[in-house]
C-alpha positions in Angstrom: 0.0 0.0 0.0 1.3 3.5 -0.9 1.2 5.9 2.0 -0.3 8.5 -0.3 -3.5 6.6 -0.4 -4.1 7.6 3.2 -4.0 11.3 2.4 -7.3 13.0 3.1 -8.4 10.8 5.9 -10.2 12.9 8.6 -8.2 13.2 11.8 -10.8 11.6 14.0 -10.2 9.4 17.1 -12.2 6.5 15.6 -10.2 6.5 12.4 -13.2 5.1 10.5 -12.9 5.4 6.7 -15.0 8.1 5.2 -16.4 7.6 1.7 -17.3 11.3 1.2 -14.6 13.3 -0.5 -14.1 16.7 -2.1 -12.3 16.0 -5.4 -11.0 18.7 -7.7 -10.7 17.7 -11.4 -7.1 17.2 -12.7 -5.8 19.9 -15.0 -5.2 17.6 -17.9 -6.7 17.1 -21.4 -9.9 15.8 -19.9 -10.9 19.4 -19.0 -13.6 20.4 -21.4 -13.4 24.2 -22.2 -16.7 26.0 -22.0 -15.9 28.5 -24.7 -13.5 29.2 -27.6 -11.8 31.9 -25.5 -11.1 29.3 -22.8 -9.9 26.7 -25.3 -7.6 29.3 -27.0 -6.2 30.3 -23.6 -5.5 26.6 -22.7 -3.7 26.1 -26.1 -1.6 29.2 -25.6 -0.7 28.0 -22.0 0.3 24.6 -23.2 2.4 26.1 -26.0 4.0 28.5 -23.5 4.9 25.6 -21.1 6.4 23.4 -23.9 8.6 26.3 -25.0 10.3 26.7 -21.7 14.0 25.8 -22.2 14.8 22.4 -20.4 18.5 23.4 -20.2 17.6 26.0 -17.7 15.9 23.5 -15.4 17.6 21.9 -12.4 17.8 18.1 -12.9 15.8 15.8 -10.8 17.6 14.9 -7.5 19.0 11.5 -7.1 17.6 11.2 -3.6 14.1 11.5 -5.0 14.8 8.7 -7.4 16.3 6.6 -4.6 13.2 7.1 -2.5 10.9 6.2 -5.3 12.9 3.0 -6.0 12.9 2.2 -2.3 9.1 2.5 -2.2 8.6 0.0 -5.0 9.5 -2.8 -2.5 10.3 -5.2 -5.3 11.0 -8.0 -2.8 7.3 -8.2 -2.2 6.8 -9.6 -5.7 9.0 -12.7 -5.9 6.9 -14.3 -8.7 7.7 -11.5 -11.2 10.9 -12.1 -13.1 13.7 -9.7 -12.3 14.0 -8.4 -15.8 10.3 -7.5 -15.9 10.6 -5.7 -12.6 13.6 -3.7 -13.8 11.7 -2.8 -17.0 8.8 -1.6 -14.9 11.0 0.5 -12.7 12.7 2.0 -15.8 9.3 2.9 -17.2 8.3 4.4 -13.9 11.5 6.5 -13.7 11.0 7.8 -17.3 7.4 8.8 -16.5 8.6 10.3 -13.2 11.2 12.4 -15.0 8.7 13.6 -17.6 6.2 14.6 -14.9 9.0 16.4 -13.0 10.1 18.4 -16.1 6.4 19.2 -17.0 5.7 20.3 -13.4 8.8 22.5 -13.2 7.9 24.1 -16.6 4.3 24.6 -15.4 5.6 26.2 -12.2 7.7 28.6 -14.2 4.7 29.5 -16.4 2.4 30.0 -13.4 5.0 32.3 -11.8 5.3 34.4 -15.0 1.5 34.6 -15.2 1.3 36.1 -11.7 2.2 39.3 -13.5 -1.0 40.7 -15.1 0.9 42.5 -17.8 2.6 39.3 -18.9 -0.8 37.4 -18.8 -2.3 40.1 -21.0 0.7 40.1 -23.4 0.6 36.3 -23.8 -3.3 36.4 -24.1 -3.6 33.6 -21.5 -6.9 34.6 -19.7 -7.3 31.2 -17.8 -5.1 28.2 -17.4 -6.2 24.6 -17.3 -5.4 24.5 -13.6 -7.7 27.5 -12.9 -10.4 25.8 -15.0 -10.1 22.6 -12.9 -10.3 24.5 -9.6 -13.6 26.1 -10.8 -15.0 22.6 -11.3 -14.9 21.3 -7.7 -17.4 18.6 -7.0 -18.6 16.9 -3.9 -20.0 13.4 -4.5 -20.3 10.0 -2.9 -18.5 7.0 -4.3 -20.9 4.8 -6.4 -23.2 7.7 -7.2 -24.1 8.5 -10.8 -21.6 11.0 -12.1 -23.6 12.3 -15.1 -25.6 15.1 -13.5 -25.0 18.3 -15.4 -22.5 20.3 -17.3 -20.1 20.7 -14.3 -20.0 16.9 -13.8 -16.8 15.0 -14.8 -17.0 13.5 -18.2 -18.4 9.9 -18.6 -15.0 8.4 -19.2 -13.7 9.8 -16.0 -16.7 8.6 -14.0 -16.2 5.0 -15.3 -12.6 5.2 -14.1 -13.6 6.2 -10.6 -16.2 3.3 -10.5 -13.7 0.8 -11.8 -11.1 2.0 -9.3 -13.6 1.5 -6.5 -14.4 -2.0 -7.6 -10.7 -3.0 -7.9 -9.9 -1.4 -4.5 -12.7 -3.2 -2.8 -11.6 -6.6 -4.3 -7.8 -6.4 -4.5 -6.4 -3.5 -2.5 -6.3 -4.7 1.1 -4.6 -1.7 2.6 -7.9 0.2 2.6 -10.0 -1.7 5.1 -11.0 -1.8 8.7 -8.2 -4.2 9.7 -5.5 -2.2 7.9 -6.7 1.0 9.4 -6.7 -0.5 12.8 -3.1 -1.6 12.3 -2.2 1.9 11.2 -3.8 3.2 14.4 -1.9 0.6 16.4 1.3 1.7 14.8 0.9 5.3 15.8 1.9 4.3 19.4 5.2 2.9 18.1 6.2 4.9 15.1 8.2 7.4 17.1 10.1 4.8 19.1 13.4 5.2 17.2 15.8 2.3 17.2 18.5 4.5 18.5 18.5 7.0 21.4 18.6 10.1 19.3 18.1 13.4 21.1 17.8 16.4 18.7 16.8 18.7 21.6 20.3 18.9 23.0 19.5 16.9 26.1 22.3 14.4 25.3 25.5 14.1 27.4 29.0 13.4 26.2 29.9 9.8 26.4 32.8 7.5 25.6 32.4 5.6 22.3 32.2 2.2 23.9 29.6 3.2 26.4 27.7 5.1 23.7 27.7 2.0 21.5 26.6 -0.3 24.3 23.8 2.1 25.3 22.6 2.4 21.7 22.7 -1.4 21.2 20.8 -1.8 24.4 18.3 0.8 23.3 17.8 -1.0 19.9 17.3 -4.3 21.8 14.8 -2.6 24.1 12.8 -1.2 21.2 12.9 -4.5 19.5 11.6 -6.2 22.6 8.9 -3.6 22.9 7.8 -4.2 19.3 8.0 -7.9 19.9 6.1 -8.0 23.2 3.6 -5.1 22.6 3.2 -4.2 18.9 3.2 -7.6 17.4 0.7 -9.0 19.9 -1.5 -6.0 19.2 -1.3 -6.8 15.5 -2.3 -10.4 16.2 -5.2 -9.2 18.4 -6.6 -7.2 15.4 -7.3 -10.5 13.6 -8.5 -12.4 16.6 -11.6 -10.3 17.0 -11.9 -7.8 14.2 -14.6 -5.1 14.0 -17.6 -6.5 12.2 -18.6 -4.4 9.1 -19.9 -4.9 5.7 -16.5 -5.7 4.2 -15.4 -8.4 6.7 -16.7 -11.3 4.7 -14.8 -10.2 1.7 -11.6 -9.9 3.7 -12.1 -13.3 5.2 -12.7 -14.8 1.8 -9.5 -13.2 0.5 -7.5 -13.7 3.7 -4.4 -15.0 2.0 -4.1 -11.9 -0.2 -5.0 -9.8 2.8 -2.3 -11.2 5.1 0.3 -10.8 2.3 -0.7 -7.1 2.1 -0.6 -6.8 5.9 2.9 -8.3 5.8 3.9 -5.6 3.3 2.3 -3.0 5.5 4.2 -4.3 8.6 7.4 -4.3 6.6 6.8 -0.7 5.5 6.1 0.3 9.1 9.3 -1.3 10.3 11.2 0.1 7.4 9.9 3.5 8.2 11.2 3.1 11.7 14.7 2.2 10.3 14.5 5.1 7.8 13.4 7.6 10.6 16.3 6.3 12.8 18.8 6.7 10.0 17.6 10.1 9.1 17.5 11.1 12.8 21.0 9.8 13.4 22.3 11.9 10.5 20.5 14.9 11.7 21.9 14.4 15.2 25.5 14.3 13.9 24.9 17.3 11.6 24.0 19.4 14.6 27.7 19.6 15.4 29.8 22.0 13.5 33.6 21.9 13.4 35.3 24.4 15.6 36.5 27.5 13.9 40.3 28.0 13.7 40.0 31.4 15.5 38.3 29.6 18.4 41.0 27.0 19.0 43.0 29.1 21.4 40.0 29.9 23.6 38.9 26.2 23.5 42.3 25.1 24.8 41.8 27.4 27.8 38.2 26.2 28.2 36.9 29.7 27.4 34.9 28.9 24.2 31.1 28.8 24.3 29.6 25.5 23.2 26.1 26.0 22.0 25.6 22.2 21.9 27.0 19.7 24.3 29.6 17.5 22.5 28.6 13.9 22.0 31.8 12.0 22.4 34.9 11.9 24.5 38.2 11.3 22.7 41.5 11.0 24.5 45.0 12.1 23.5 47.4 9.4 24.6 51.1 8.9 24.1 52.0 6.0 21.9 55.8 5.6 21.6 57.1 8.8 20.2 53.7 10.0 18.9 50.5 11.4 20.2 47.3 9.5 19.1 43.6 10.3 19.2 41.7 7.5 20.8 39.3 6.4 19.4 40.5 7.4 16.0 38.4 8.4 13.0 38.4 4.9 11.6 37.3 3.4 14.9 34.6 6.0 15.3 33.3 5.3 11.8 33.3 1.6 12.2 31.6 1.8 15.6 28.8 4.1 14.4 28.4 2.1 11.2 28.1 -1.2 13.1 25.7 0.5 15.6 23.5 1.6 12.7 23.7 -1.9 11.2 22.6 -3.4 14.5 19.7 -1.0 14.8 18.6 -1.9 11.2 19.1 -5.6 12.0 16.9 -5.3 15.1 13.9 -5.0 12.8 14.7 -8.2 11.1 13.4 -11.6 12.3 9.7 -10.5 12.7 7.6 -13.3 11.3 4.7 -12.7 8.9 1.2 -13.4 10.2 0.1 -17.0 9.7 -3.6 -17.8 9.6 -2.8 -21.4 10.7 -1.7 -20.1 14.1 -5.0 -18.3 14.8 -7.5 -19.9 17.2 -10.9 -21.2 16.0 -12.8 -18.2 17.3 -10.9 -15.9 14.9 -12.8 -15.4 11.6 -9.4 -15.6 9.8 -8.4 -19.0 11.3 -7.7 -22.0 9.1 -9.1 -24.3 11.8 -12.0 -26.5 10.7 -13.4 -26.4 14.2 -16.6 -24.3 14.5 -16.2 -21.2 16.7 -17.8 -21.4 20.1 -20.9 -19.4 20.7 -19.6 -18.1 23.9 -18.1 -14.6 24.2 -14.3 -14.7 24.3 -13.0 -12.6 27.1 -10.5 -9.8 26.6 -8.1 -11.6 28.9 -8.2 -14.7 26.8 -7.6 -12.7 23.6 -4.6 -11.0 25.3 -3.2 -14.3 26.4 -3.8 -15.9 22.9 -2.1 -12.9 21.2 1.0 -13.3 23.4 1.1 -17.1 22.9 0.6 -16.8 19.1 3.3 -14.1 18.9 5.7 -16.4 20.8 4.9 -19.3 18.6 5.5 -17.4 15.4 8.7 -15.9 16.6 10.1 -19.3 17.7 9.2 -20.7 14.3 10.8 -17.8 12.4 14.4 -18.7 11.4 15.3 -15.5 9.6 14.8 -16.8 6.1 11.0 -16.7 6.4 10.8 -13.4 8.3 9.8 -10.0 7.0 12.5 -8.6 4.8 12.6 -5.0 6.1 15.9 -3.5 5.1 19.4 -4.3 4.0 22.4 -2.5 5.4 23.8 -1.8 1.9 20.7 0.1 0.8 21.1 3.7 -0.2 19.2 5.1 2.8 21.6 3.5 5.3 24.7 4.0 3.1 23.8 7.7 2.7 23.4 8.1 6.5 26.8 6.5 7.1 28.3 8.9 4.5 26.7 11.9 6.2 27.9 10.7 9.6 31.4 10.0 8.2 31.5 13.5 6.8 30.6 15.0 10.1 33.2 12.9 11.9 35.9 13.8 9.5 35.1 17.5 9.7 35.0 17.5 13.5 38.2 15.5 13.8 40.1 18.6 12.8 39.5 20.0 16.3 41.3 17.1 18.2 44.1 17.2 15.6 44.7 20.8 16.4 45.0 19.9 20.0 47.5 17.2 19.1 49.5 19.8 17.1 49.7 22.0 20.2 51.1 19.2 22.3 53.4 18.2 19.4 54.9 21.7 19.4 55.3 21.5 23.2 57.1 18.2 22.9 59.3 19.5 20.1 60.3 22.6 22.1 61.2 20.4 25.0 64.2 18.6 23.6 61.9 16.5 21.4 61.0 14.6 24.5 59.0 11.7 23.2 61.6 10.8 20.6 64.4 10.4 23.2 65.4 6.8 24.0 65.9 7.1 27.8 68.4 4.2 28.1 70.4 5.3 25.1 70.6 8.8 26.4 71.7 7.5 29.8 74.5 5.5 28.2 75.6 8.6 26.2 75.6 10.7 29.3 77.7 8.0 31.1 80.2 7.8 28.3 80.5 11.6 28.0 81.2 11.9 31.7 79.2 15.1 32.0 79.8 17.3 35.1 77.1 17.5 37.7 76.2 21.1 36.6 75.0 19.8 33.2 73.2 17.0 34.8 71.3 19.5 37.0 70.4 21.7 34.0 68.9 18.8 32.1 67.1 17.4 35.1 65.5 20.7 35.9 64.5 21.1 32.2 62.7 17.7 32.3 61.1 18.5 35.6 59.9 21.9 34.3 58.4 20.2 31.2 56.5 17.8 33.5 55.0 20.8 35.2 54.5 23.1 32.1 52.6 20.4 30.1 49.8 20.8 32.6 49.3 24.3 31.4 49.1 23.6 27.6 45.3 23.2 27.8 42.5 22.4 30.1 41.7 18.7 30.8 38.5 18.7 28.8 38.6 20.7 25.5 35.2 21.2 23.8 35.7 20.8 20.0 32.3 20.6 18.3 31.3 17.0 18.3 34.1 15.9 20.6 35.3 16.6 24.1 39.1 16.1 23.9 40.4 14.7 27.1 44.0 15.8 27.5 44.8 14.4 30.9 46.1 11.1 29.5 48.6 12.9 27.2 49.6 15.2 30.0 50.3 12.2 32.2 52.2 10.5 29.4 54.4 13.5 28.6 54.9 14.2 32.3 55.8 10.6 33.0 58.3 10.6 30.2 59.9 13.8 31.4 60.0 12.5 35.0 61.4 9.2 33.7 64.2 11.1 31.9 65.0 13.1 35.1 64.9 10.0 37.2 67.2 8.1 34.8 69.8 10.9 35.1 69.4 11.0 38.9 69.6 7.2 39.0 72.7 7.3 36.9 74.3 9.7 39.4 73.3 7.4 42.3 74.6 4.4 40.4 77.9 6.1 39.8 78.0 7.0 43.5 77.3 3.4 44.6 79.8 2.1 42.2 82.5 4.5 43.5 81.6 3.8 47.1 81.9 0.1 46.5 85.3 0.7 44.9 86.4 2.8 47.9 85.3 0.3 50.3 86.9 -2.6 48.4 90.2 -0.7 48.2 90.1 0.2 51.9 89.2 -3.4 52.8 92.2 -4.6 50.7 94.4 -2.0 52.3 93.3 -3.1 55.8 93.7 -6.8 55.0 97.1 -6.3 53.5 98.3 -4.2 56.5 97.3 -7.0 58.9 99.5 -9.6 57.1 102.5 -11.1 59.1 105.2 -12.0 56.6 107.7 -14.7 57.4 110.2 -14.1 54.6 112.3 -11.1 54.2 111.0 -10.4 50.7 107.4 -10.6 51.9 108.3 -8.3 54.8 110.0 -5.8 52.4 107.1 -5.9 50.0 104.6 -5.2 52.9 106.8 -2.4 54.1 106.8 -0.8 50.6 103.0 -1.2 50.5 102.6 0.5 53.9 104.9 3.3 52.8 102.7 3.8 49.7 99.4 3.7 51.7 99.4 7.5 52.3 99.3 8.1 48.5 96.5 5.5 48.2 94.6 7.1 51.1 94.9 10.5 49.3 93.3 9.1 46.2 90.5 7.5 48.1 90.0 10.7 50.1 89.5 12.5 46.7 87.0 9.9 45.7 85.1 10.3 49.0 84.9 14.0 48.4 83.3 13.2 45.0 80.9 10.8 46.7 79.9 13.6 49.1 79.3 16.0 46.3 77.1 13.6 44.5 75.2 12.8 47.7 74.6 16.6 48.2 73.5 16.8 44.6 71.0 14.0 45.0 69.7 15.5 48.3 69.3 19.0 46.8 67.3 17.6 43.9 65.1 15.6 46.2 66.2 12.1 45.0 65.4 9.5 47.6 68.4 7.3 48.3 67.7 3.7 49.3 68.6 2.6 52.9 71.2 0.1 51.7 73.0 2.9 49.7 72.8 5.2 52.7 74.4 2.5 54.9 77.1 2.1 52.3 77.7 5.8 52.2 78.1 5.9 56.0 80.6 3.0 55.9 82.5 4.8 53.2 82.9 7.9 55.3 84.1 5.8 58.3 86.9 3.9 56.5 89.7 6.5 56.7 89.5 6.7 60.5 89.1 2.9 60.7 92.1 1.9 58.5 94.7 4.4 59.8 95.4 2.7 63.2 95.8 -0.7 61.4 98.4 0.8 59.1 100.3 2.4 61.9 100.5 -0.8 64.0 101.5 -2.7 60.9 104.3 -0.3 60.1 105.7 -0.6 63.7 105.6 -4.3 63.4 107.3 -4.4 60.1 110.1 -2.1 61.2 110.8 -4.3 64.2 110.7 -7.4 62.1 113.1 -5.8 59.6 115.6 -5.1 62.3 115.4 -8.7 63.4 115.8 -10.0 59.9 118.9 -7.7 59.3 120.5 -9.2 62.4 119.8 -12.6 61.1 121.3 -11.7 57.7 124.5 -10.6 59.4 124.7 -13.8 61.3 124.2 -15.7 58.0 127.0 -13.7 56.3 129.4 -14.6 59.2 128.5 -18.3 59.0 129.0 -18.2 55.2 132.5 -16.8 55.6 133.4 -19.5 58.2 132.1 -22.3 56.1 133.9 -21.0 53.0 137.2 -20.7 55.0 136.9 -24.4 56.1 136.2 -25.5 52.5 139.2 -23.6 51.3 141.4 -25.3 53.9 140.1 -28.7 53.0 140.9 -28.0 49.3 144.5 -27.0 50.3 144.9 -30.3 52.2 144.3 -32.4 49.1 147.9 -31.5 48.0 149.1 -33.8 50.7 147.0 -36.8 49.6 149.6 -39.1 47.9 148.9 -42.6 49.2 147.4 -44.8 46.3 145.7 -47.3 48.7 143.6 -44.4 50.1 142.5 -43.1 46.7 138.9 -44.2 47.3 138.6 -42.1 50.4 140.2 -39.2 48.4 137.5 -39.5 45.7 134.8 -39.4 48.4 136.3 -36.4 50.1 136.5 -34.5 46.8 132.8 -35.3 46.1 131.8 -34.0 49.5 133.9 -30.8 49.1 132.2 -30.2 45.7 128.8 -30.5 47.3 129.7 -28.1 50.1 131.1 -25.6 47.7 127.9 -25.8 45.6 125.8 -25.2 48.7 127.9 -22.3 49.6 127.4 -20.9 46.1 123.6 -21.1 46.5 123.9 -19.6 50.0 125.8 -16.7 48.5 123.0 -16.1 46.0 120.4 -16.1 48.8 122.4 -13.8 50.9 122.8 -11.5 47.9 119.0 -11.6 47.4 118.3 -10.6 51.0 121.0 -8.0 50.8 119.2 -6.6 47.8 115.9 -6.7 49.7 117.4 -4.7 52.5 119.2 -2.4 50.2 122.7 -3.5 51.2 125.7 -3.8 48.9 125.9 -7.4 47.8 128.5 -9.7 49.2 131.1 -10.5 46.4 133.3 -13.5 47.2 135.0 -15.1 44.1 136.6 -17.7 46.4 133.7 -20.1 46.0 134.1 -20.2 42.2 137.9 -20.4 42.5 137.6 -23.3 45.0 135.3 -25.1 42.6 137.8 -24.6 39.8 140.7 -25.6 41.9 138.9 -28.8 43.0 138.6 -30.1 39.4 142.2 -31.3 38.9 142.1 -33.2 42.2 138.8 -34.8 41.3 140.2 -35.8 37.9 143.4 -37.3 39.4 141.7 -39.1 42.2 139.2 -40.6 39.9 141.8 -41.7 37.3 143.9 -43.4 39.9 140.9 -45.1 41.5 139.7 -46.3 38.0 143.2 -47.6 37.2 143.5 -49.4 40.5 140.1 -51.0 40.1 140.8 -52.1 36.4 144.2 -53.6 37.2 142.6 -55.6 40.0 140.0 -57.0 37.7 142.5 -57.9 35.0 144.8 -59.7 37.4 142.4 -61.4 39.7 139.3 -61.7 37.6 138.4 -64.5 35.1 140.3 -64.2 31.9 137.2 -65.2 30.0 135.6 -61.9 31.0 138.4 -59.8 29.4 138.0 -58.2 26.0 141.4 -57.4 24.5 140.1 -54.4 22.6 138.4 -53.0 25.7 141.5 -53.5 27.8 143.6 -51.9 25.2 141.3 -48.8 25.0 141.2 -48.5 28.8 145.0 -48.6 29.0 145.4 -46.0 26.3 142.9 -43.8 28.2 144.8 -44.2 31.5 148.1 -43.4 29.8 146.7 -40.2 28.3 145.2 -39.1 31.7 148.5 -39.9 33.5 150.4 -38.0 31.0 148.2 -34.9 31.4 148.4 -35.1 35.2 152.2 -35.3 34.9 152.2 -32.2 32.8 149.8 -30.4 35.2 151.7 -31.1 38.4 155.3 -30.9 36.9 
């Protein structure tokens, strides 16, 4: 049913259909002129309209074409082939365009003819429209239309009668049940599927909460339609009003219920279209902020005529500042929200006569209706039960096809909303630009790698003054960022919440300052550990008790160098104290363990000095004792060397051959004694060197060893000769080897000859 067919219904509470109408004749070629003057005026008018230049006319708007196509509801005619439907729509659009062009031309002509001079010049005394308005007629449908010269022509009268017959037989949107459904729908037609407030009573909300609230609202409206509207529709057919056309409706109930399904679909579709249109209107209420108003908005001094709808946050993400939610997320959420709202009208089942009880005149039941009066309570319970049954049986494929999310009306709404979002997003971007400038002017704060900068500072070994300058800059940035803007900046559609970005930038600035302070503290702890370790090593070394002279001498050298080491450590302690004062002045909290370490560091100089003094006294005393021992050792060495020299001199008197074996042993013992004396001399020289004495030089040891060699050779040669002769004379002759004996004799002769020459 076309909504235009309802035009002209009297606005009464009963909403009963009135058959009495006041109908003006159409200004078309069915108008019969009364005179030649009227006929000539009509002809001149039509000629004037046709000669209006079409190039000067505005083309028909695409939105009107889309609306006309949407109202065709081609899905309601599945039996008609698609190509036939498309041809019918094309013909309709051609006719629609022709009617549009003719109506625009007629409007131009009517406007021109408002000027009496132009009307007189064109000789158009009366137009067809003016002739039609003079032939107004009040009549009742079904009456004879041939009643005089002012009656419509016979052909037009037959058309009215035929239309009446067709409408009464086939057009099921003009009947008591349909009108009752229309009356029922009036209680629900303003319940939009989304909570859209065009009166400015909305409040700003976060996107997620807004989406959840709108989805809940859509579900609430759907539940209302399901639990109230649909049962009310069912009740219309449980006990309809009895009138003269009820039997005809019952007879054609299948066609009637199909028409009612189309009508219900149009009602639900109208709800979706009203929601889409309202959503677009709601968003288009918000205008982007003017560039000249940005500065005032940042300080919270701009006047917002309309409360913004959404909160967006500025957050720090790495080295950048982001708007959350972003444009894409906003578009996707609003789009999905609208799709859900449209989808909430899906799944409504068409009415099914088989589900109606026997007392309904439209029921398919073969049972005869009871004669008893059905109570209102029973009708209410049955309508609820039937609604539940139909909804449970509806699986989506057999429900009313209300709307598709890709239809132009929804797509157009999304585009309008997207345009508003894109335009209003310039406001938050300008706030981002303001914070970006602040960050850039503050050492490009967000781009700094804190740990890399810390390492660079550490390697560069910056003075404390530079550390303090940078730390104070970072701390000042953490305070100044709070003054860049107010926390909530109204920017048209959005309230820009800047507190997160302030916290992010301030946290980064504080982090940088803390890293530098922690680096100073770490350097201090490292140096205090080094100081303590060196003092502990110094104390431990001073407490050693050496047994050897070289160990004693090394310890003495160490103790003598301790004042220099203590001076270096004292300088380090002063550096530690400066850093601790630096940290204290800048309010850096030092952990308890580090404070304990600092206290111990300050105590070490007084703790280690007595140990060094006692160790020095002990070493000096031990050195004196060791020097006395060295002198005694030198005296013993000289005595032992004198005895060895005298023994060597006594070898000149050894001339008895039968004692040669004892001579060989005495020579071997003397050699061993001399070698020991030589080693003793080296050790004495080493100790003398340790004590800084001139080394003892006594070549007599070497001379004695050299003087011993001839005696050893002689004694050994005689002993070997004596032993060989004894073996040759007294041993078995079979053991003798002539060649070996001959070689031994030759060797003995050569040695004897050399000895003779040496001692001659």
